[in-house]
C-alpha positions, 0 to 999 in steps of 0.5 A, spaced: 214 600 242 209 605 240 203 606 245 196 606 243 191 609 247 183 609 246 180 614 244 172 614 245 170 620 241 162 622 243 157 628 243 152 630 247 147 633 245 142 638 248 136 640 243 130 645 245 126 641 241 123 634 241 126 630 241 130 633 246 136 628 244 138 628 237 141 621 235 149 621 234 153 618 229 161 618 229 164 624 229 169 625 222 176 628 224 181 630 222 188 629 225 194 636 224 202 634 225 207 640 226 213 640 229 213 633 232 206 634 235 200 631 233 193 633 234 187 629 234 179 631 236 178 626 241 171 629 244 165 633 241 160 637 245 154 641 244 149 644 248 143 648 247 139 652 253 133 648 255 127 652 255 122 653 261 117 651 258 119 644 257 118 643 265 125 639 267 128 640 273 134 642 270 139 648 271 139 653 267 144 653 261 147 657 255 149 654 249 156 652 248 161 648 243 167 644 245 172 640 242 177 636 246 183 634 242 189 629 245 196 633 242 201 626 243 209 629 243 212 624 237 219 625 240 222 620 243 227 623 247 222 629 249 217 630 254 212 635 255 212 638 261 209 645 261 203 649 257 202 657 257 195 657 256 196 665 256 201 665 250 196 660 247 190 663 242 184 660 238 186 663 231 179 660 227 173 656 230 167 656 223 162 652 221 161 649 214 157 655 212 162 659 213 159 662 221 164 664 225 163 660 233 168 667 235 162 671 234 159 673 241 151 671 243 147 677 242 141 674 247 142 669 252 135 669 256 136 667 263 144 666 262 147 667 270 154 670 267 156 674 260 158 670 254 165 670 253 166 674 247 172 669 245 173 662 245 177 659 250 183 654 251 183 650 258 187 643 259 183 640 265 187 634 265 195 636 264 200 633 261 200 625 262 205 622 267 209 619 261 210 626 258 207 625 251 200 627 251 197 633 252 188 633 253 186 641 251 179 644 251 177 648 246 170 652 247 167 657 242 161 662 246 157 660 239 154 654 236 154 651 229 148 654 224 143 649 224 145 646 217 153 645 218 156 638 217 162 640 221 167 645 223 174 647 223 178 650 228 185 653 228 190 655 234 196 656 237 199 653 243 205 654 246 208 648 250 215 646 253 218 640 253 225 637 255 231 633 254 229 629 260 231 629 268 237 631 271 237 629 279 241 632 285 242 630 292 243 635 297 245 630 303 244 631 311 240 639 311 238 641 317 230 641 317 230 649 320 231 656 317 237 657 312 240 655 305 240 648 303 243 650 296 247 655 292 250 655 285 250 661 283 243 663 281 240 658 283 239 658 290 234 654 294 232 656 302 229 653 308 224 659 309 218 656 314 216 649 318 209 648 321 206 643 323 201 639 319 193 639 321 192 634 318 193 625 318 199 622 315 203 629 315 207 632 320 210 639 318 209 643 312 216 646 309 216 652 305 221 653 300 223 659 296 228 659 290 228 665 284 222 664 279 227 662 273 229 656 278 222 653 279 220 652 271 227 648 272 224 644 277 220 637 276 219 635 282 223 635 290 223 629 294 225 630 301 228 623 305 230 621 312 237 619 314 235 611 313 234 613 305 226 612 306 222 617 302 218 622 307 215 627 302 209 627 303 203 632 298 205 638 294 201 644 297 201 649 293 206 653 288 206 662 290 210 666 285 211 674 285 215 678 284 219 673 281 220 669 287 216 662 288 214 659 294 213 651 295 210 648 299 210 641 301 209 636 307 213 631 310 210 625 313 216 624 318 218 630 322 225 629 321 230 634 325 235 632 318 234 630 311 236 629 304 233 633 298 233 629 292 232 635 286 229 633 280 231 638 274 229 638 267 235 638 261 235 642 256 228 646 257 225 648 249 219 653 248 215 652 242 208 654 239 205 648 235 200 651 230 193 646 232 189 646 224 183 641 225 176 639 222 171 635 226 164 632 222 158 634 227 154 627 223 148 629 228 141 627 226 135 631 227 138 638 227 
């Protein structure tokens, strides 16, 4: 059954002239489809700097224009597992008057930091639990022109997908330093075990593995000899010089545990073209 996600689109507009807040109409938006992935805008945010003369006790702001898009994977046999923001980029960000929002602002009074010259792409909420949806936020350093009625966004987004998850369980692993599995280049070792310093965790286990192995892992779960899940919080993942360390909290100081490693199957990389047009539909602009 196709899952329907309610979408709330709203516009938050801060203006430097009266009235301070303009009335907003529902934004008109287009949806794009490519490589089995659809993208549609779900939020539009426009903010202008507040002048000191208005006398509001508000933080100093700089103009910003943000579009949040919902990407949905249409393949029933695939799941989204990662986005490579370093290899993703905005191609065009223009309003209906032809003005580019990529150009840097020349004068930003009272700015705390320098405005970026290029729009940014962020994934503040990551991938949905079912692996089918991804929220992306595109931020431009320049506002649309006063007469603009819409904004066009073109971007290339680099994603990784998988066909599913395969689990491998390693029974009766001593909770001490040493190799827990070694299959070709997929060696995983316990490199350190330390007591935990907070409630609901007994110890921290550090695992080391090649970076290419870590990229294939969805989750690592620890079970005690009775089969109880003793995995706590995944604390950190650090990659340096093609080696990855994962720190995982355990809720029990078991001496022996079974370790279940869940691997992604058939990982693929793809670059998805995004083309969106968002109507501003704002009065008093």
